Every structure is written in structure tokens, then in C-alpha cells.
C-alpha positions in Angstrom: 14.3 -23.1 -1.3 13.6 -20.6 -4.0 13.1 -16.9 -3.2 11.5 -14.8 -5.9 13.3 -11.7 -6.5 10.6 -10.1 -8.1 8.5 -7.5 -6.2 4.7 -6.2 -6.7 4.6 -2.4 -6.6 1.1 -1.0 -6.2 0.5 2.8 -6.9 -2.2 4.0 -4.3 -5.1 6.4 -5.3 -8.4 7.1 -4.7 -9.9 3.8 -5.6 -7.3 2.1 -3.3 -7.6 4.3 -0.2 -9.7 2.2 2.0 -8.7 -0.2 4.6 -10.4 -3.1 2.6 -8.8 -2.1 -0.8 -5.2 -1.8 1.0 -5.7 -4.9 3.0 -6.6 -6.9 -0.2 -3.4 -5.5 -2.0 -1.3 -6.9 0.8 -2.9 -10.2 1.1 -2.7 -10.3 -2.7 1.2 -10.0 -2.2 2.1 -6.3 -2.5 5.6 -5.6 -1.6 5.8 -1.7 -2.2 3.1 0.8 -1.9 3.9 3.9 -4.1 2.1 7.2 -3.5 2.3 9.6 -6.4 2.9 13.0 -4.7 1.7 15.1 -7.8 -1.8 14.4 -6.7 -3.4 14.9 -3.4 -2.1 16.8 -0.3 0.7 15.9 2.0 -2.3 15.5 4.8 -3.9 12.8 2.5 -0.7 10.9 1.8 0.4 11.0 5.5 -3.0 9.2 6.5 -2.7 6.7 3.5 0.9 5.8 4.6 0.1 5.5 8.2 -2.9 3.0 7.1 -0.5 1.0 5.0 2.2 0.8 7.7 -0.8 -0.2 10.3 -2.3 -2.9 7.9 1.1 -4.2 7.1 1.7 -4.9 10.8 -1.8 -6.7 11.1 -1.7 -8.7 8.0 2.1 -9.6 8.8 
């Protein structure tokens, strides 16, 4: 069986900061979530990271 080595990396920002948006990215095949720490606060990013982890577990 062929296993693709290509990864889909998505940079998360204001337009992808909702549960529905992140769930859609995961369901579309996102392998890596990238957060740009040059913009936003650490508190905002920690919420986003927690959301990605929770949704990744839910979606599988």
C-alpha cells in the first residue's frame, strides 16, 4: 500500500480560529497546524493550540 509522504501544513489565523474552520481543515487532510507567533498574544495562541488538539482527537 502506498503511503504519501507529503504533508499538508495550514497556517492558522483570524479566519481559521473557529471550531468549524479548524474541523474543516482537519477533515480536509491537515497534518500540521502552524501558528505565527509574530501576530497575536500567547494567550490567544494557547487557546488555538488547545482547540486544534481537542478537535484532532474528536475527528481522529
